[in-house]
C-alpha positions, 0 to 999 in steps of 0.5 A: 671420259669428257674433257671440261669445257675449257673455251673462254667467254670471250664476253665475259673476259673484256667485261672483267677486264673493263671492271678493272679498268674502272676499280683501277682507275676510279681508286687513283682518280679519288686518291691521288686528287685528294694527297696532292690537295691536302699536300697543298697544305704542307708542301711537303711533295713540292713547293706548290706556289712556284708553279703559279703562273704569274699571269694567274697570281696577278688575276687572283686575289690574295698570295700565290700561297693561298691560292694553292690552299683554295686549289688544295680544297678542289683538288680533295673535292675533285677527289670525294667526287670521282669516289660518289659519283665517278661519272662526273668527278672525273670530267671535273677531273679532267678539267681540273687538269686542262686549266692545270696545262694552261697554267704551266704553259703559262709558266713556261717552265715545266713543259714535262708537267704539261705533258704528264697532266695531258696524260692524266686527263686522257685517264680522268677522261677513260675514267669517265667512260668506263664509268657511264658504261659501269652504271648502265650495267655494261661492266659489273 
């Protein structure tokens, strides 16, 4: 009796792992911005206006609460763009996170959140790169 071939194709395995990473990141960067954006209207997770640096609050029209409502709309749209066009939406989310990092740095009291958002920004950039590979057929 001949033993079955149990060798694993490393290219197929690598492709499968890349596809799993793409799906995971695409899901997270679709759902999270939408949920955070919706919460800007309800303030259930936190009091969002407290995270708006005074320097930014002074240049945007309206109150901090109104600014956060606009932020919520942008976050919801960013999540939808990731769902529909991840190769573009991921860069939108990364740029948005960079803006949040600048805001938090100006605020000067939420360095832990800024560091977390830096990690998320890198994850969004990784999603953008995987999305290009996905759309070109390099990963299924």
